[in-house]
FIGU-541861 format. One record per residue: x, y, z of N, C-alpha, C, CB in turn. Coordinates in steps of 0.2 Angstrom, whole numbers, plus 5000, padded with zeros to 4 digits. Glycine has a CB too. Layout:
<palums>
XYZXYZXYZXYZ;...
</palums>
This chain:
<palums>
501150104865501150164870501350124877500550194871;501850154881502050134887501450144892502650164890;501550104898501050104903501050184906501150054909;501650204907501650274910501350324905502450294911;501550314899501250364894500450364894501550354887;500250294894499550294894499150324900499350214894;499550314906499250354912499250424911499650334918;499750454908499850524907499250554902500550544904;499150514897498650534892497950524896498650484886;497850474900497250464903497050524907497250404908;497550554911497450604915497350674911497950614921;497750674906497650734901496950744899498150734896;496650684897495950684894495450704899495750614891;495550674905495150694911495150764913495250654917;495750794913495850864915495550904910496550884916;495550884903495250924898494550924898495550904891;494250864900493550854901493250904906493350784902;493650904912493450934918493451014917493950924924;493851034913493951104911493551134905494651124911;493251084902492851104896493351114890492551164897;493951084890494351094884494351034880495051104886;494551034873494550974869495050934871494551004862;495050864869495550824871496150834866495250744870;496750814867497250814863497150784856497950784866;497450814851497350794844497550714844497650834839;497150674840497350604839497150564845498050604838;496850584850496550544855495850524854496650574862;495750464857495050434857494650454863495050364855;494150494863493750514869493350454871493350574867;493150454877492750404880492050404877492750404888;491750354875491050354873490550374878490850284870;490650364884490250384889490550434894489850324893;490650494893491050534897490850544904491050604894;490150524906489950534912490250474917489150524912;490550424914490850374917491550384919490750304914;491850434917492550454918492650494925492850484912;493150464929493350504935493750564933493650454940;493550614937493950684935494350694942493450734934;494950724940495350754946495050814949496050764944;495350834955495050884958495150954954495350894965;494650994954494751054951494251104955494551064944;494551164956494251214960493751254956494751264963;493051244957492551274953492451344956491951234953;492351394952492151464954491451474951492651514952;491051514954490351534951490451554944490051584956;490051524940490051544933490651534929489851614933;491151494931491751484927491551454921492251444931;491851484915491751454909491051454906492051384909;490551474910489951484907489551414907489851514901;489851354909489651294908489251264915490151244906;489551294920489251264927489251324932489651204929;488751344934488651394939488551364946488051444938;489151354950489151324956488651354961489851314959;488651414962488251454967487551444965488351524967;487351444959486651434957486451364958486551444949;486851314957486751244958486651234966487251194956;487051254970487051254977486351284979487651284981;486251344977485651374980484951334977485551444977;484951314971484351284969484251214972484351274961;484851174973484751114976484551114983485451074975;484851164987484651174993483951194994485051224997;483651234990482951264990482451204988482851314985;482751154984482251094983482251044988482551064976;482651044993482650994998482151015004483350985000;481750965006481350975012481750965018480750935012;481550975024481950975030482250905030481550985036;481850845029482150785030482750765026481650725030;482650785019483150775014483750815016482950795007;483650875019484250915021484650885026484050985023;484350855031484650825037485050765034484150805042;484750725029485050665026485650685023484550635021;485750745020486350765017486950765022486250825013;486750775028487250775034487450715037487050825039;487150655034487250595037487750555032486650555038;488250515035488750475031488750405034489450515030;488550355030488550295033489150255031487850255031;489250195034489850155033489650095029490150135039;490050075024489850025019490449985018489450045013;490449915018490949875015491049885008490849805017;491649875005491749874998491649804995492349904996;491349754998491349694995490749684990491149645001;490749624987490249614982489649584986490449554977;489049614983488349594986487949594980488149634992;487449544980486949544975486449604976486649474974;486049614971485549674972485049654977485249684965;484849594978484349574983484649554989483949524980;485349564990485649554997485349605002486349554997;485149575008484749615013485149675015484649575019;485849675016486249725018486349785012486949705019;486349755006486349805000485749834999486649774994;485149805000484449835000484349885005483949775000;484649875011484649925016485049995014484849905023;485649975011486050035009485650075003486750015006;485350034999485050064993484450104995484850014988;484150085001483550125003483750185006483150085009;484350185010484650245013484750295007485250235017;485050275002485150314996484550344992485650284991;484150304991483550314987482950354991483250254983;482750314996482150345000482350405005481950285004;482950395008483150445013483550505010483550415018;483950485004484350545001484950555005483950605000;485350505008485850525012486450555008486150455015;486850595011487350635008488050595006487450695011;488150545010488850515009488950445011489350565011;489450415009489650345011490350345013489550295005;490550315018491250295020491350225018491350315028;491750205013491850145011492450115014491850135003;492450045015493050015018493049935016492950015026;493649915016493849845015493549815009493549805021;493849825003493549794997494149804991492949834994;494049764986494549764981494349824976494549694977;494849844972494749914969494149904964495349924965;494149854959493549854954492849844958493749794950;492849804963492149794966491949864970492249744971;492449894973492249964976492050004971492849994979;492350014965492150064960491450044957492650064954;491349974956490749954953490149964958490749884951;490249954964489749964969489550034970489949934976;490050084970489950154970489650184964490650184972;489850154958489450184952488750164953489750144946;488550104955487850084955487450134960487750014958;487750144966487450194971487450264968487750184977;487950284965487950354962487350364957488650374959;487250314953486750314948486050314951486750254943;485950284957485350284961485250344965485250224964;485750394966485650444971485450504967486350454974;484950544970484750604967485250654967484050634970;485650664972486150714973486850664973486150764979;487350684970487950634970488150624977488550664966;488350564979488650554985489350574986488550474986;489550594992490150614994490450544997490250674999;490950524994491250454996491950464999491350404990;492050435005492650445009492850375011492450485015;493550375013493850315016494450335020494050265010;494550295025495150295029495750275025495050265036;496050315021496650285017497250305020496550315010;497250355024497850385027498450375023497950345034;499050355025499650345020499650275018500250365023;499250235021499250165019498550145016499450115025;498550115010497850105007497650035009497950104999;497650025016497449965019496749945017497549955026;496349995016495649985015495449955008495250055016;495949965004495849934997496449884995495749994992;496749865000497349824999497049754998497749815005;497549704996497449634994496949604998498049604994;496449574995496049524999496349454999495249524995;496149415004496449355005495949295005496949345011;496049245002495649185003495949135007495449144996;495749135014496149105019496349025018495749105025;495848995015495948925014496648905009495348885010;496648955004497248945000497848995001497048954992;497649045005498149105006498249135000498749085010;497749134996497849174989497649244990497349134984;498149284987498049354987497849374980498749394989;497249414981496949434975497149504972496149434976;497549534975497849594972497449654974497749594964;497649714974497349774976497649834975497149764984;497549894979497849954978498549954981497350004982;498950004980499550014982499550024990499950064979;499949974993499949985001500650025002499949915004;500550085005501150125006501250115014500950195005;501850135016502050125023501650185027502850145024;501650175033501350225037501650295037501250195044;501250345040501450405041502150415044500950455044;502250375050502850375054503450355050502750335060;503250305046503850275041504050325036503550215038;503550365033503650415028504150465031503050445025;503950485037504250535041505050515042503950555047;505150455043505750425045506250435039505750355047;506050445033506450455027506850515027506050445021;506550565031506850635031506750675025507550625032;506350655020506250695014505450715014506350655008;505350775015504650805015504350785008504650875016;504650785003504350764996504050694996504850774991;504350655000504050585000503250585003504450545005;503150635007502450635010502050665004502450685016;502250715001501850744995501750684990502250804992;502250654988502250604982501750544984502850574981;501750524991501350464993500650494993501550445000;500550554996499850574996499550584989499850645000;499950604984499650614978499450554974500250654973;499950504975499750434973499150404976500350384974;499050414982498450384986497850424983498550394993;497850484982497350524979497150504972497450604979;497650494968497450464961497150394961498150464957;497350354966497050284966496350294969497450244970;496250334974495650344977495150374972495650394983;495250424968494850454963494650404957495150514960;495150354956495050304951494550254952495650274949;494450244959493850194961493250234963494150154966;493250294963492650334965492650364972492050294964;493250364975493250394982493550464981493750354987;493150514984493350584983493750614989492750624981;493650584995493850615001494350565005493350635006;494950585006495350535010495350565018496050535008;495150525022495150545029495850545032494750495034;496250585029496950595031497150665029497450545027;497650695031498150665036497950665043498850705035;498250615047498250615054498750665056498350545057;498550725059498950775061499050775069498650845059;498850725072499050715079499750705080498650655082;499950745086500650735088500750685093500950805091;501050625091501150565095501650575100501250505091;501450605106501950615111501950565117501850685114;501450515116501350465121501550395118500650465124;502050365120502250305117501750245119502950275120;501250255124500750215125500150225121500650215133;500150265117499550285113499250225109499650345108;498750195110498450135107498050145101498050095112;497950205099497550225093497850265088496950255096;498350305089498750345084499350315082498850415087;499850315087500550275085500850295078500450205085;500950245074501250255068500850295063501450185065;500250305064499750345060500050415060499050345062;500350435065500650505066501350515062500650525073;501450575060502050595057502650595063502050655053;502450595069502950595074502750645080503650625071;503250665084503150695090503350765090503550665096;503650795085503850865084503250905081504450875080;502950945085502350985082502551015075502051035087;503051055075503251095069503351045063503851135070;503650985064503750945059503150905057504350895061;502750895061502050865060501650915056501650845066;501750975058501351025054501551035047501451095057;502251035046502551045039502350985035503251045040;502450925037502250865033501550855032502450795037;501050875037500350875036500150925030499950905042;500550985029500451025024500650995017500751095024;501150955017501350925011500850865009502050885012;500550835014500050785013499450815010499950745019;499250865012498650905010498750925002498450965014;499350955001499550974994499550914990500151014994;499850864991499850804987499150774986500350754990;498750774991498050754990497650794985497750754997;497750864986497450904981497650894974497450974983;498350894973498650884967498450814964499350894967;498250764968498050704965497350694964498250644970;496950754965496250754964495750734969496150704958;495950734975495550714981495550774986495750654984;495050764991495050814996495350785003494250824998;495550825007495950805013495550815019496650835013;495750775024495350785031495950785036494850725032;495950835040496450845045496050815052496650915047;496450765055496150735061496650715066495750665059;496450715072495750715075495750775080495650645079;495350825079495350885082495050885089494950935078;495350915094495950955094496650925095495851015098;496650855094497350825095497250765099497750865098;497450705096497250635100497950605101496850595095;498550645101499150605101499450595108499650655098;499050615114499350605120498850565124499450675124;498550515121498050465125498350405126497450465120;498150365131498350295132497650255133498650295139;497150285130496450245129496250245122495950275134;496050185119495850185113495050215112495850115110;494950265109494350295109493750255105494350365105;494050195102493550145100493150105105493850095095;493550105111493250065117493150105123493750015118;493350165123493250205129493350285128493650185135;493250325132493350395132494050415135492750435135;494550435130495150455133495050525136495750465127;495450535141495450605145496150635144495250595152;496150695141496850735140496750795145496950755133;497250795149497250845154497650915152497550825161;497850915146498250975143497751035144498450965136;498151095146497751155146497851195140498051205152;497551255139497551285132498251305130497151345133;498751325135499351335133499751285130499751365140;499651225133499951165130499651145123499851105135;498951155123498651135116498951185111497951145117;499051245112499251295108499951275106499251365110;500351255110501051245109501251175105501451245115;500751125106500851055103500251035099500951005109;499751025102499150985098498951035092498650975102;498851095093498551145088498951165083498251195092;499651155084500051185079499951145072500851165081;499951085071499751055065499051075062499850975065;498551085066497951095064497951165061497451095070;498251215064498351285061498651275054498751325065;499251235054499551225047499151195042500151185048;498751145044498251115039497751155037497951055043;497451195041496951245039497251295034496651285045;497851325036498251365031498351335024498851395034;498451265024498551235018497951215014498951165020;497351235017496751225014496451155015496851235006;496551125021496151065022495451075021496351035029;495151025018494451025016493951015021494250985010;494150965025493750935031494250935037493450875030;493950945043494250925049493750875053494350995054;494150825056493750775059493850785067493950705057;493350775071493350785078493650725081492650805081;493850735087494150675092493650665097494850695094;493450605099493050585104493550585111492750515103;493750635113494150645119493950695123494950665117;494050685130493850735135494350785136493550705141;494250845137494750895139494550935145494850945132;494550915151494350945157494751005158494350905162;495351015156495751075158495551135154496451055157;495151125149494951185145494251205145495151175137;493951195151493251215152492751165152493151265148;492951105151492451045150492451005156492551005144;492250945156492350895161492650825158491650875164;492650775162492950715160492550665157493250685166;491950685155491450645152491150665145490850635157;491250725144491050755137491550755132490750825139;491450725127491950725121491950785117491850665117;492550805115492650865111492150865105493350865108;491950815102491450805097490750845099491250735095;490650845105489950875108490050935111489650825112;490650975110490751035114490751095109491351035118;490251145109490251195105490951245106489651245106;491151245112491751285113492351255110491851295121;492351195108492951165104492751165097493051085107;492151135095492051125088491851195084491551075087;491651245088491451305085491951355087490751325086;491951375093492351425096493051425094492251435103;493351365096494051355095494151335087494251295099;493851295084493951275077493851325072493651215075;493251355073493051405068493251475070492251405066;493051495076493151565078493951585079492851585084;494251535083494951545084495451525078495151515090;495351465076495751445070495551465063495851375071;494951495063494751515056494551465051495251565053;494351405053494251355048493551365045494251285052;493551365038492851375035492651315031492951435030;492951265032492751205028492251165031493351155026;492251095030491751055033491951015039491550995027;491651015044491750985051491450915051491651025057;491750865052491450795052491650765059491650755046;491150725062491350685068491750625066490650665071;492150605071492350535070491750485071492950515076;491850425069491350375069490950385076491550305068;490250395075489850395081489650335084489250435079;489950275081489850215084490350195089489850155078;490850235089491450225094491250235101492050265092;491450195105491250195112491550255116491550135116;492050295113492250355116491650405116492750385111;491150395112490550435113489950395115490450475106;489950335113489350295114489150265121489350235109;489750265125489650245132489250295136490250225135;489350355134489050405138488450445135489550465140;488250435129487750465126487350415121487950525122;486750425121486250385116486350415109485550385119;486050375105486150405098485850465097485850355093;485150475099484850535097485150595101484150535100;485350595107485750645110486350665107485850625118;486750615105487450625102487350665095487850565101;486950645091486850675084486650745085486450635080;486150755090485850825091486450875094485250825095;486750845099487250885102487850895097487550855108;488050855093488550855088488450915083488750795084;487850915081487650975076487651035080486950955073;487351045086487351105089488051125091486951095095;488551085091489151095093489551125087489551035096;489251115081489651145075489751095069490251175077;489551035070489750975065489250985059489650905069;489550975053489150975047489050905045489651005042;489450855046489350785044489350735050489850765038;488850695051488750645056489050575053488050635059;489650555055489950495052489750435056490750505052;489450385052489250325055488850325061489850285056;488250365061487850365067487650295069487250415066;487750275075487550205077487550205085488050155074;487150155087487150145094487650095097486450125096;488050075092488550025094488849985088488349975099;489349955089489649915083489249855081490349895084;488749835085488349775084487949795078487949755090;487749855077487349885071487749945069486549895073;488149935064488649995062488250055059489149965057;487650055057487350115055486650115057487350115047;486450175060485750185062485550245059485650195070;485450245052485350305048484750335049485450285041;484150295049483550325049483350355056482950265048;483550315062483450345068483850415069483650295074;484450415066484850475067484450535063485550465064;484250525057483850575054483250595058483650545046;482850545060482250555064482450605070481950495067;482950585073483150625079483350705078483750595083;483650715072483850775070483250815068484450775065;482850785064482250815061481750835067481850775056;481650795072481250805078481550865082481250745082;482250875082482550925086482450995082483350915087;482450995076482351055072481651075073482551045064;481151025072480451045073480251065080480050985071;480651045085480551065092480851135094480751015097;481351155089481751215091482351205094481351265095;482551135095483151115099483751135094483151045101;483651125088484151145083483851195078484451075079;484151255078483951305073483951275066484351375074;483451295062483451275055484051305051482751295052;484251365053484751395050485451355051484851465053;485451315056486051275057486151225052486051245065;485551195051485551135045485651165039484851105045;485351225037485551255031486251275030485151315030;486551295035487251315035487751255033487551345041;487551195036487951135035487851105028487851085040;487251105026487051075020487351115014486351065019;487351185015487651225010488451205009487551305012;488751205015489451185015489551115011489751175022;489151065013489251005010489151005002488750955013;488651045000488451044993489051084989487851084991;489351134992489951164989490551114988490151224993;490551074993491151024993491050974987491150985000;490450954986490250904981490450944974489550884981;490251004974490351034967491051044966489951104967;491451064971492151084970492551014968492451104977;492350964970492750894969492550864962492650844974;492050894959491850874952491350824952492450854949;491050794957490550744956489850764954490550704963;489750824954489050854952489050834945488950924954;489550854941489550844934489750774932489950894930;490150744936490450674934490450634940491150684930;489950604942489950564948490250484947489250554951;490250464941490450394940491150394938490050364934;491450324938492150314936492150264931492550294942;492650264927492750204921493050144924493050234915;492750094924493050034927493650014923492549974927;493650024916494250014912494850054914494050024905;494650114917495250154919495550144925495050224918;495250104929495450084936496150054935495050034940;496250004931496849974930497450014928496749914925;497350074925497850114923498150154929497550174918;497850154934498050194940498150154946497550254941;497650114948497750084955498250024955497050054957;498750024959499249974960499749984954498949914960;499750044951500250044945500950034947500150114942;501350024942502050014943502450074946502449994937;502250134944502650184947502450194955502450254944;501750184956501550184963501850134968500850184964;501950074965502250014969502950034970502149954965;503250054965504050074965504150124971504250094959;503650174971503750234976503650204983503150284975;503150154984503050124990503650084993502450074990;503950054988504550014990505150054992504749964984;505250114988505750154989505750194996505750214983;505050214997504950245004505050195009504250275004;504850135009504950085014505650075015504550025012;506050075010506750055011507150115014507150045004;506950175013507350235016507050245023507250295011;506450215024506150235031506550185036505450215031;506850135035507050085039507550115044507450025036;507550105050507950145055508250095060507450195059;508950095060509350055064509450095071509950035061;509150085076509250125082509750085087508550135086;509850025086510349995090510749945086510049955097;511449945087511849895083512449875087512049925076;512249835092512849815096513249765093512549785103;513849765093514349715090514349715083514249645093;514149775080514049785073513649725070514749795070;513149705073512749645070512449655063512149635075;512249715062511949725055512449765051511249765056;512549745045512249685041512449625044512249695034;512049575043512249505045512849475040511649455045;513349445043513849425039513649385033514449385043;514049395027513949345021514149275023514349375015;513749235021513849165022513649135029514549155022;513349175033513149155040512449115039512949215044;512349065043511749025043511249065047511948955046;510749085044510249125047509549085048510049185042;509349095054508649065056508249125058508749015062;507549125056507049175058506549145062506849205051;506349185067505749175071505249235071505849155078;504649225069504149285068503649275074503949295061;503549335077502949335081502349375078503049375088;501749355078501249385075500549365078501249375067;500049405078499349385080499049335075498949445082;498649295077498249255072497949285067497749205076;497749345067497449385062497949405057497049445065;498549405058499049425053499149375048499649455056;498749355043498749305039499349315034498149295035;499449375032500049385027500749395030499849445023;500749415036501349435039501949375038501249445047;502449405036503049355035503149325029503049305040;502649325025502649295018503149335013501949295015;503049395013503549435008504249435011503349505008;504349435018504949425021505349365019504949435029;504949305020505249245018505349235011504749185020;504949265006505149254999505749294997504549284995;505849355000506449394999507049365002506349465001;506949335007507549305011507749245007507349275018;507349205004507549144999507849174993506849104997;507649234991508049254985508749274986507649314982;508849314992509549334994509949284997509449404998;509649245001510049195005509649125005510149215012;509749095000509349024999509448975005509548994993;509948985009510048935014509748955021510848935015;509449025021509149045027508449005028509049125027;508249005034507648965035507149005040507748895036;506548995039506049025044505948965049505349045041;506148965055506148915060505448905062506648925065;505148965064504448955067504049025067504548935075;503449015067503049075068502649065075502449085062;502649115079502349115086501849165086502849115091;501349155091500749195092500649205099500149165088;500149245101499949255108499749185111499349305108;499549135107499349075110499949025111498749045106;500549045109501048995110501248985117501749025106;501348925119501448905126502248895127501048845128;502448895134503148885135503448825133503248885143;503148765132503448705130503648715122502948645131;503148755119503348765112503948815111502748795108;503948865115504548905115505148875116504448965120;505148825121505748785123505948745117505648735129;505548715113505648675107505948715102505048635104;505648775101505948825096506648845097505548885095;506748855104507448875106507948825104507448895114;507748765105508248705103508348705095507948635105;507848725091507948725084508448785082507348735081;508448835086508948895085509648875086508648955089;509848825090510448815091510848795085510548755097;511448815084511848795079511848845073511648725076;511348895073511348945068511848995069510648975067;512149025064512649085065512249145067512949095058;511649155065511349225066510549205067511449275060;510249255071509549245072509149305071509349215079;508649305067508249365066507549355069508049375058;507349395074506749395077506249455075506849405085;505749435071505249485069504649495073505149465061;504449555074503849565078503349605074503949595085;502749575073502249615069501649635074501949565064;501749705076501249725081500949795078501649745088;500449785075500049845073499549865077499849835065;499249935076498649955079498049925077498650035079;497649895081497049865079496449895082497049785081;496049925078495449965080495049925085495049985074;494949955091494449925096494849875100493949895092;495449865099495749815103496349845108496049755099;496549895106497149925110497749885110496849945116;497849835106498349795106499049815103498149725104;499449845107500049875103500749845106500049945104;500649785110501249755113501249685112501349775120;501849655113501949585113501749555120502649555111;501349495120501149465127501849455131500849405126;501749465137502349465142502749405141502149475149;502449345141502849285140503249275134502349225141;502949295129503249295122503849345122502749305116;503649405125504149465125504849445129503849525128;504749405135505249385139505649335135505049355145;505349295131505749245127506149275122505249185125;505849325118506149355113506849395116505749405109;506749425121507249465124507849415126507049505131;507649355129508149305131508549285125507849245135;508149265119508549245113508949295110507949215108;508649355110509049415107509649435111508549475107;509649415117510249435121510749385123510049465128;510549315122510949265125511149215119510549225130;510949235113511149185107511949195107510849205101;512249135105512949145104513249175098513249065104;512749185093512949225087512549285087512849185081;512649325081512249385080511549375080512449425074;511149425083510449425083510149495082510149395090;509649495079509349565077508549555078509549595070;508249605081507549615082507349665077507249635089;506849645072506549685067505849705069506549655060;505649765071504949785073504549805067505049835079;504049765065503649785060503049815064503349725056;502849875062502349915066502549955071501849865068;502349945077502449985083503249985085502149955089;503550045084504250055086504450055093504550115083;503950065097504050065104504149995108503550105108;504049945104504049875108504749855110503749825103;505249895108505949885111505949885118506449935108;505449925121505449915129505349845131504849965131;505049805127504949735129505549695128504349705126;506049715124506649685123507249725125506749655116;507349745131507849795133508549765132507749815140;508649705131509349675131509549655123509449615135;509049675119509249655112509849695109508649675107;510249655106510849685104510749735098511349635102;510349715093510249755087509449765086510549725081;509249825084508549835084508349875078508249865090;507949855073507749895067507049915068507949855061;506849975066506149995066505950005058506050055069;505349975056505049985050504450025050504849915046;504150035056503550075057502950045053503650145055;502949995050502449975045502349895045502549995038;501749875044501649795043501449795036501149765048;501849785031501649785024502249745020501649855021;502049725014502549685010503149725009502149665004;503049785007503649825005504149835011503349895003;503849845017504249845023504649785024503849875029;504249725023504649665024505249655019504149605024;505049675013505649665008506149715010505349685001;506049775012506549825014506949795019506249885015;506649765024506949745030507449685028506549715035;507249645024507749585022508349615019507349535018;508249665014508749695010509249735015508549735005;508949765020509349805024509849765029508949855028;509549715032509949675037510449625034509449635041;510349615027510849575024511349615020510449535019;511249685021511749725017511649745010512449705018;511049725007510949735000510749804999510449684998;510449835004510249905003510549945010509449915003;510650005009510950045015510350065019511250115012;510550075026510050095031510150175032510050055037;509650215031509750285032509150315036509750315025;508650285038508050315042508250345048507550265043;507950395050507950425057507350425061508250505056;507350415067506750405071506350475071506850375078;505650475070505250535071505050535078504650535066;505150485082504950485089505450465094504250445090;505350475100505850455105505550405110506150515109;505950375113505750325119506350335124505650255116;506150365129506750375134507050315137506450415140;507750315137508050255139508250215133507750225144;507950225127508050185121508350215115507450145120;507950275113508150315107507850375108508050275101;508150425104507950495104507650505097508450545106;507250555096507050585090507650605086506450635090;507650585080508250595075508750545076508550665078;508750495080509250445081509150395075509150405087;509650365073509650315067510350305065509250345061;510650245065511250225063511350215056511550165067;511650255052511750245045512250185044511950305041;512050145039512450085037512450075030512250025042;
</palums>
């Protein structure tokens, strides 16, 4: 049986199990059906006579005392790494699950098998199945390859797709659907039911340090349409979708991980831009909406209160005006966009009174990423004092329990470790990622017909990357050696590179027929680093404009860095820092693959939305 056929049979068996049907004739059923992951299915009360969702929700809710009800509204953050049972961090996590009865986990940074095994263990120890989430967005960076730095050994991982902006650059709406579906399938295979995606923010500010390429672009209508495709693909792949960051984080120049952004848009502007994709996402059936830690003084608030803590935003606007009936979740409460102005107890109480159902990562700061017990204590005390109505807690817990039932984890909370390899990082998914990355490549400037570089030219490559980018450039160099064995990577430079080193590299570049300057600038949470240091940028601009032969700048990640190289003759955007984007870039600049991408964003003076030179 082929790999593809095996995968189809796997999902056929799972779907049959989920719906109570017999497996296809001639198939071998799993000996432990409780360990098989199921795709998303919509449960209706009493469907099939085998599971009455309404009865389960009612009886479960009735069985929970106040503290356990509040715990269902708490979602803590956990690494997907290996830990022994007596490891202190894992013991603490286990205590939250067993003693407190928390409702969910947001898992991050781990390899697929370890994530699945760790989640299985915790699901077995939880009285009520845990809702498991992750920031998978269009790039599975949370479950991507782990690296052993000493050897630079890559251990393998989930499929790493290009970013949302890259997918939008292909011009094919179906790419968004296909990528979302593949991500959902891989997520469910490892025990994750909720993708914290799509990012439906409209990125209209080139200086945005927190959204950027996570957005589908700057056109509200197109972002809305692609967000709907992502939600549909997520559902068809078996997972739940989250529209974020409400009511719109695209026009900020402050990273909400380190401060509180202030958006001065009035309601007319919000309705015309930021809210357009949220309306579309709600119409498409998004399961969750995540709040933004942003201040909106022009719509009745002030410059210090984040939207997460405002009832007029999270209830009146989201539920009453937009008609959202799903689960509202905060962005991480450890972020300084909320933490600098409000203590833990005040923030969790105000968030719930504002309309939130799930408190994500309640913490007093990143030094301690989870303050689960103090958060529960604060909410219980507020209910007992009358500061939070008991009915408010019941309303949220009922929504959460319905969500758990709908996604299938009440009946099948575990996943089969043997089945992970059928889905995660599969050949069809990897091929999809490479295909999308290739068609996303956008040539926005091509002076002197630089691209493609002439056959037979002697090519030298210089790459700029922060010290944290351990993988950057490796796939690029491998693919370059395959297509042009005589090409060479002259140097890798970083923020710490000094002028004397740059002078030495410039001498090494002399005598080459063509120069490729690659920049790796991705969004880094909490750092707000989306540009090249001025010294390095000036040097790149000089090399790109004054070299005697053809030169091309390839921007991996942030497409807006062209502002730092205004004199570059040729400029290519990939919108992503990933192996598939590096491979695609090599093939494109050497003429082995066509360039067809169109920019989803504009940068006045450099390129407009829709620009892209086909070659």
